[in-house]
C-alpha positions, 0 to 999 in steps of 0.5 A: 873801435876804428869806426868809433874814432871816425864818428867822433872826428866827423861830429864837430861841434858848431863852435869848431866849425865856426872857428875853422870857417872864420880861420879859412876866410881870414887866410884866403882874404889875407892872400887876396889883399897881399896880391892887390898890394903886390899889384900896386907895388909893381905899378908904382915901380913901373911908373917910376922905372919905365915911365920916368915918374910924374911931371911937375903937376903930379900927372903920369908922364906915360899911361900906366895901364897897371895902375889904371886897372888897379884903381878901377878895382879900388872901390868895387873889389879892393875896399870890400876885401879889406873890410872883409879881412878886418871884420873876419879878424875881429869876428875870429878873435871874438869867437875865440874869446867867447866860445870855449875850446874843446881840449882833449 
């Protein structure tokens, strides 16, 4: 009897695996994007609290390595992370609408 329950639990359908994997991707990428947002917020607070803001021409008064590093990652890392988050949310919603749930 116990072995039968283990076999039933182990035999997930493909739709359940797809739904579970998409959910994991959404959650993981969400926290990555939130981390980058926190990094940007810290660099802005540093710029205005420690460096004194911007001069009249809009340039930084002192060098801000936090922002410069964040900005250097904008195109190769942060934009793809945002795109993956948006695409995975859309795919997850589509999969949930198309694939029927197995309710027991």
